[in-house]
C-alpha positions in Angstrom: 25.2 -20.1 13.7 24.4 -16.7 15.5 21.9 -15.6 17.8 19.9 -13.1 16.7 17.1 -10.9 17.8 14.2 -10.3 14.5 15.8 -6.8 14.2 19.2 -8.3 14.4 18.4 -11.0 11.3 16.7 -8.3 9.4 20.2 -6.7 9.6 22.0 -9.4 8.6 19.8 -10.3 5.9 20.2 -6.4 4.8 24.0 -6.1 4.9 24.6 -9.7 3.5 22.7 -9.0 0.3 24.3 -5.5 -0.3 28.0 -6.9 0.7 27.2 -9.1 -2.4 24.9 -7.2 -4.7 26.5 -3.7 -5.6 22.8 -2.8 -7.1 21.2 -3.5 -3.6 20.0 0.6 -2.2 18.5 0.5 1.2 16.8 4.1 2.5 13.8 5.4 4.4 13.2 8.3 6.3 16.0 8.4 9.0 16.8 5.0 8.2 20.7 6.2 7.3 22.6 8.2 9.8 20.4 6.8 12.5 19.4 3.2 11.2 16.0 3.5 11.5 13.8 4.3 14.8 14.1 0.6 15.8 18.3 0.4 14.5 16.7 -2.6 11.5 19.2 -0.7 9.4 22.1 0.6 12.1 25.8 0.1 10.5 24.6 -0.2 6.5 25.8 3.8 6.1 29.0 3.4 7.5 30.0 0.4 5.5 28.6 1.1 2.0 28.1 5.2 2.3 26.0 7.4 1.7 25.3 6.6 -2.4 24.1 3.1 -1.1 22.0 3.6 2.5 20.3 7.2 2.3 17.9 9.7 4.4 15.1 10.8 2.6 12.6 13.0 2.6 9.5 13.1 5.1 7.6 11.9 1.5 6.1 8.5 1.4 4.7 9.2 -2.6 8.3 9.9 -3.7 10.1 7.3 -1.5 7.9 4.2 -3.3 8.1 6.9 -6.6 12.0 6.5 -6.9 12.4 2.7 -5.5 9.6 2.4 -9.3 12.6 4.1 -10.9 15.2 2.7 -9.5 14.0 -1.0 -9.8 12.9 0.3 -13.4 16.8 1.2 -14.3 18.5 -1.9 -12.6 18.7 -1.3 -8.7 17.3 -3.1 -5.9 16.3 -0.2 -3.8 14.6 -1.6 -0.6 12.1 1.2 1.1 11.4 1.9 4.8 8.0 3.3 5.3 8.7 4.1 9.2 5.7 3.3 10.3 2.9 1.3 8.3 0.0 3.7 9.3 2.3 6.2 7.3 2.1 4.7 3.8 -0.6 5.3 2.6 0.7 9.1 0.7 2.8 6.4 -1.3 -0.2 3.6 -1.6 -1.1 5.0 -5.0 2.5 4.4 -6.8 2.4 1.1 -5.3 -1.3 0.4 -6.5 -1.6 2.0 -10.0 1.8 1.2 -10.7 4.9 -1.1 -8.6 1.9 -3.8 -8.9 1.2 -3.2 -12.4 4.5 -3.3 -14.1 4.3 -6.9 -14.5 0.8 -7.1 -15.9 1.2 -3.7 -17.9 4.4 -4.6 -19.9 2.8 -8.5 -20.6 4.9 -10.3 -18.5 8.5 -8.4 -20.2 9.4 -6.2 -17.3 9.0 -7.1 -13.3 10.0 -4.7 -10.7 12.5 -5.7 -8.0 12.1 -4.0 -5.5 11.2 -4.4 -1.2 9.4 -1.6 0.7 9.8 -2.7 4.4 7.0 -1.0 6.9 7.1 -1.5 10.8 3.2 -2.7 11.5 1.2 -3.9 14.2 0.1 -2.7 18.1 1.7 -3.6 21.8 4.2 -1.1 22.0 2.3 1.7 23.7 2.5 3.8 20.9 -0.1 6.5 18.9 -2.8 5.1 16.5 -0.9 5.7 12.8 1.7 3.1 14.6 -0.3 0.6 15.5 -2.3 -1.1 12.8 -2.2 -3.9 10.9 -2.8 -3.3 7.3 -2.0 -6.2 5.7 -5.4 -6.4 3.6 -4.8 -3.9 2.3 -1.3 -4.8 0.1 -2.7 -8.9 0.2 -5.8 -7.6 -1.8 -3.7 -6.0 -4.7 -2.6 -8.8 -7.5 1.0 -7.8 -8.5 2.0 -7.4 -4.7 3.4 -10.0 -3.2 3.6 -9.7 0.8 5.2 -11.2 3.8 5.2 -11.1 7.1 8.6 -12.6 9.1 7.2 -14.3 12.9 11.1 -15.2 13.7 14.2 -14.8 13.4 15.1 -17.5 10.8 12.4 -16.7 9.0 13.3 -12.8 8.8 16.6 -13.8 7.6 15.7 -15.9 5.0 12.2 -14.2 3.8 13.8 -10.9 3.5 17.0 -12.5 1.6 14.3 -14.4 -0.9 12.4 -10.6 -1.4 15.8 -8.9 -2.5 16.0 -11.4 -5.3 12.1 -11.5 -6.2 11.8 -10.3 -9.9 8.5 -8.5 -8.4 7.6 -5.9 -6.3 7.6 -7.4 -2.4 6.2 -5.7 0.8 8.1 -6.6 4.0 6.0 -6.1 7.2 8.3 -6.1 10.6 6.3 -7.4 13.4 8.0 -4.8 16.1 6.2 -6.0 18.7 9.1 -9.2 18.5 11.9 -7.0 17.2 13.8 -7.6 20.3 11.1 -10.8 22.2 14.0 -12.7 21.8 16.5 -15.0 20.0 16.8 -18.1 17.7 19.4 -19.5 16.2 20.4 -17.7 12.9 22.9 -19.3 10.0 25.7 -17.0 9.4 25.6 -17.5 5.3 23.4 -16.8 3.2 20.0 -18.8 2.8 16.5 -18.2 2.3 12.8 -18.7 2.7 11.0 -19.4 0.5 7.5 -17.2 -0.3 4.3 -18.9 -0.9 4.9 -21.3 1.4 3.4 -22.0 5.5 5.3 -23.5 7.7 4.0 -26.5 10.7 5.3 -25.5 13.4 3.5 -28.1 15.3 2.0 -31.1 14.3 -1.1 -31.8 16.1 -4.6 -33.5 15.4 -7.1 -31.9 17.5 -7.4 -29.1 16.0 -5.2 -26.1 13.6 -4.8 -22.6 14.7 -3.1 -20.2 12.0 -1.3 -17.6 13.2 1.7 -14.7 11.9 3.9 -12.3 12.7 3.6 -11.1 16.7 0.0 -13.6 16.8 2.5 -17.0 16.6 4.6 -15.6 19.4 1.0 -15.2 21.5 -0.7 -18.5 20.0 2.0 -20.3 20.8 2.3 -19.4 24.7 -1.4 -19.9 24.6 -1.5 -23.8 23.2 1.2 -23.9 25.1 -0.4 -25.5 28.6 -3.1 -26.8 27.0 -0.9 -29.7 24.8 -2.6 -32.8 27.4 -5.5 -31.8 26.2 -5.9 -30.7 22.6 -3.4 -31.6 20.4 -3.1 -28.4 18.1 -1.5 -28.4 14.5 -0.1 -24.7 14.5 1.2 -23.0 11.4 2.5 -20.1 10.5 1.0 -18.6 7.1 4.5 -16.5 6.9 3.3 -15.7 3.9 -0.1 -12.8 3.3 0.1 -13.0 -0.6 0.4 -15.4 -2.2 -1.1 -17.7 0.0 -0.3 -21.4 0.8 -3.6 -22.3 1.0 -2.5 -26.0 0.6 -0.5 -26.6 3.8 -4.2 -24.9 5.3 -6.3 -27.0 3.9 -4.7 -30.3 4.4 -4.7 -29.8 8.0 -7.8 -29.2 8.7 -8.6 -32.5 6.3 -7.0 -33.9 9.0 -8.1 -32.3 12.9 -11.7 -31.0 11.2 -11.0 -27.5 13.1 -9.9 -24.4 12.4 -8.7 -20.9 14.3 -7.2 -18.6 12.8 -5.6 -16.2 15.5 -4.7 -12.5 13.6 -4.1 -8.6 15.0 -6.1 -7.0 12.4 -10.0 -5.7 13.2 -12.2 -8.2 12.3 -13.8 -7.6 9.6 -12.4 -8.2 5.9 -9.5 -9.3 7.3 -7.2 -12.5 5.7 -8.8 -14.5 8.6 -12.1 -14.7 6.3 -10.4 -15.1 3.3 -8.4 -18.3 5.4 -11.7 -19.3 6.5 -13.3 -18.7 3.3 -10.6 -21.3 1.6 -11.7 -24.4 3.9 -15.3 -23.7 3.9 -14.9 -24.0 -0.5 -12.4 -26.6 0.1 -12.4 -29.1 3.5 -15.7 -28.1 4.1 -17.1 -31.6 4.4 -14.3 -32.4 7.0 -15.2 -29.7 9.0 -16.8 -31.0 12.9 -17.1 -27.3 14.0 -17.8 -23.8 12.3 -14.2 -22.3 11.5 -13.4 -19.7 13.9 -11.3 -16.5 14.8 -9.1 -14.0 17.3 -9.3 -10.7 16.0 -8.9 -6.8 17.0 -11.9 -5.0 17.1 -13.3 -3.5 14.6 -12.1 0.4 16.5 -9.1 2.7 15.5 -6.3 1.4 17.8 -7.1 2.9 21.0 -4.2 5.2 22.4 -1.5 3.2 25.4 -3.6 3.6 28.1 -6.8 1.6 26.5 -4.8 -0.2 24.0 -5.1 -3.5 26.0 -9.4 -3.2 25.1 -8.2 -4.3 21.5 -5.0 -6.5 21.6 -5.2 -10.4 20.7 -3.5 -12.1 23.8 -3.4 -15.0 25.2 -6.4 -14.7 27.5 -8.5 -14.6 24.3 -6.6 -17.0 22.1 -7.0 -19.9 24.6 -10.4 -19.2 25.4 -11.0 -19.6 21.1 -9.4 -22.5 21.7 -11.5 -24.1 24.6 -14.5 -23.3 22.9 -13.9 -24.3 19.6 -12.7 -28.0 20.8 -16.1 -28.4 22.7 -18.5 -27.7 19.7 -19.9 -31.0 19.5 -22.6 -31.0 16.1 
């Protein structure tokens, strides 16, 4: 075991898979020589050469389009979009080709490719560097979407994503790249895509979070432990979503709170609440609730805190939901 940050865990997974499988290639804007803006791919070009770890032009459509071509021809591309807000020129390639290849070929061909992208706010960056756009990918059939919350899961999910026969979007919460360390096995392992994790069992309320919001939620609920017994679930995979774990939890607790970083309207929280209403309505003791960003463009750094989901907002939502009585 070795102590790693989330960033180091992703780097370790990439290194391990590149060493094991010569078809794995890593590339993106500054992903080669510099190791990426956040240095997630640092050291890989030096170890594996420019033929397998390389820089690309500032052309997201070409990055994702090239990934599709590589995957069709037997490589396993791991492409980096420098920030999730820059993905839109390449979104067409993801939706019209990458996501549809399995269906288009009637199951004969998949596209084993990974698209990495740092996402989310909390680092006082500009607007296109701070959004949480997971809904845009989760809505597209044929794309898998994972968001790690811990170093252990980051390594296991990245390893699983590279091995997956279909396209996986790997969104990395940059706010917690270096937020803390965790013991991570040095050997290869996978975390199952499509399976949520019960981080903390409880009986009074179900709280679901993912990415950087898991850490914020953990800090928020810790002082409440003696009064409210919360079952905390890390969603981990947005698509396919593990509804069963959430629904079974709500059947036990009767209350649901979802914490998301993205804007409120049409967010992942809305989908989770809808599924719970469909499958566990008679077990509910209070209306399902959510904490989210506001329906605005992420403000510039001085105003970002007005949009950010923080401990104070989560605590207020938990207490309000706990006090609800029919």
